[in-house]
C-alpha positions as CSV (number, residue, x, y, z in Angstrom):
1,X,102.3,-1.7,36.9
2,X,100.7,-2.1,33.6
3,X,102.0,-5.5,33.5
4,X,100.3,-6.6,36.5
5,X,97.1,-5.5,35.3
6,X,97.5,-6.6,31.6
7,X,98.7,-10.2,32.3
8,X,95.6,-11.2,34.4
9,X,93.5,-9.6,31.8
10,X,95.1,-11.7,28.8
11,X,94.9,-14.9,31.1
12,X,91.1,-14.2,31.4
13,X,90.6,-13.4,27.7
14,X,92.6,-16.6,26.5
15,X,90.5,-18.5,29.1
16,X,87.2,-17.2,27.7
17,X,87.9,-18.4,24.2
18,X,86.3,-21.3,23.0
19,X,88.2,-24.6,22.7
20,X,88.7,-25.9,19.3
21,X,85.8,-28.0,18.2
22,X,86.3,-31.7,18.0
23,X,86.9,-33.4,14.8
24,X,83.9,-35.8,13.6
25,X,86.5,-38.6,14.3
26,X,87.2,-37.4,17.8
27,X,83.5,-37.0,18.5
28,X,82.7,-40.4,17.2
29,X,85.6,-42.0,19.4
30,X,84.0,-40.0,22.3
31,X,80.6,-41.2,21.6
32,X,82.1,-44.8,21.6
33,X,83.7,-44.3,25.0
34,X,80.6,-42.7,26.5
35,X,78.4,-46.0,25.4
36,X,80.9,-48.5,25.9
37,X,83.5,-47.6,28.7
38,X,82.3,-44.5,30.7
39,X,80.2,-47.0,33.1
40,X,83.6,-47.9,34.6
41,X,86.3,-45.5,33.3
42,X,86.2,-41.5,33.5
43,X,86.5,-40.6,30.0
44,X,87.1,-36.7,30.6
45,X,89.5,-34.6,32.0
46,X,88.7,-34.2,35.5
47,X,86.1,-36.6,36.9
48,X,87.1,-39.9,38.8
49,X,86.4,-43.4,37.1
50,X,83.2,-44.7,38.4
51,X,84.9,-48.1,39.0
52,X,87.8,-47.3,41.3
53,X,90.2,-49.9,39.6
54,X,89.3,-48.7,36.1
55,X,92.1,-46.1,35.0
56,X,90.9,-42.6,33.9
57,X,91.1,-42.6,30.3
58,X,92.9,-39.2,30.6
59,X,96.2,-41.1,32.2
60,X,96.3,-44.0,29.5
61,X,99.0,-42.2,27.5
62,X,101.2,-42.2,30.8
63,X,100.8,-45.8,30.8
64,X,101.2,-46.8,27.2
65,X,101.8,-44.8,24.0
66,X,98.3,-44.2,22.7
67,X,99.0,-45.7,19.2
68,X,100.1,-48.8,21.0
69,X,96.5,-49.6,22.0
70,X,95.4,-50.2,18.5
71,X,96.7,-53.6,18.4
72,X,95.0,-54.6,21.6
73,X,91.7,-52.9,20.6
74,X,91.9,-54.9,17.2
75,X,92.7,-58.2,18.9
76,X,90.4,-57.9,22.0
77,X,91.7,-56.3,25.3
78,X,91.6,-59.4,27.7
79,X,93.5,-57.9,30.5
80,X,91.7,-55.1,31.9
81,X,90.2,-54.6,35.3
82,X,88.3,-57.9,36.5
83,X,84.9,-56.5,35.4
84,X,85.9,-55.4,32.0
85,X,84.1,-57.2,29.2
86,X,86.1,-58.5,26.3
87,X,85.5,-56.8,23.1
88,X,87.2,-56.0,19.8
89,X,86.9,-52.9,17.8
90,X,87.1,-52.6,13.9
91,X,89.7,-50.3,12.2
92,X,87.3,-47.2,12.1
93,X,86.3,-47.6,15.7
94,X,89.9,-47.8,16.7
95,X,91.2,-44.7,14.7
96,X,88.3,-43.0,16.4
97,X,88.8,-43.9,19.9
98,X,92.4,-43.5,19.6
99,X,91.8,-39.8,18.1
100,X,89.6,-39.1,21.1
101,X,92.0,-40.6,23.8
102,X,94.8,-37.8,22.1
103,X,92.3,-35.3,23.2
104,X,92.8,-36.3,26.8
105,X,96.6,-36.0,27.0
């Protein structure tokens, strides 16, 4: 009986604990995604993508190992959804964006 009372209480306390703060690199990656990608892609853990054919960032790790995206980001992504602009990121931007993408797994 006590276990049935304590388990929900423990779950509630754990769920109320603040999440770990994002590192500066993760925060820069999130900012980059917000400024450059959020018009089409969902960049969070729950919302749908504004553009239906643009995959939510939280699902990218199911399609590709996140680290494997670094080469495509450096060379310029040319195969995305039809309205996706081509762009290239510098090494620091790639590291930042990949760090952020890993937080969504």
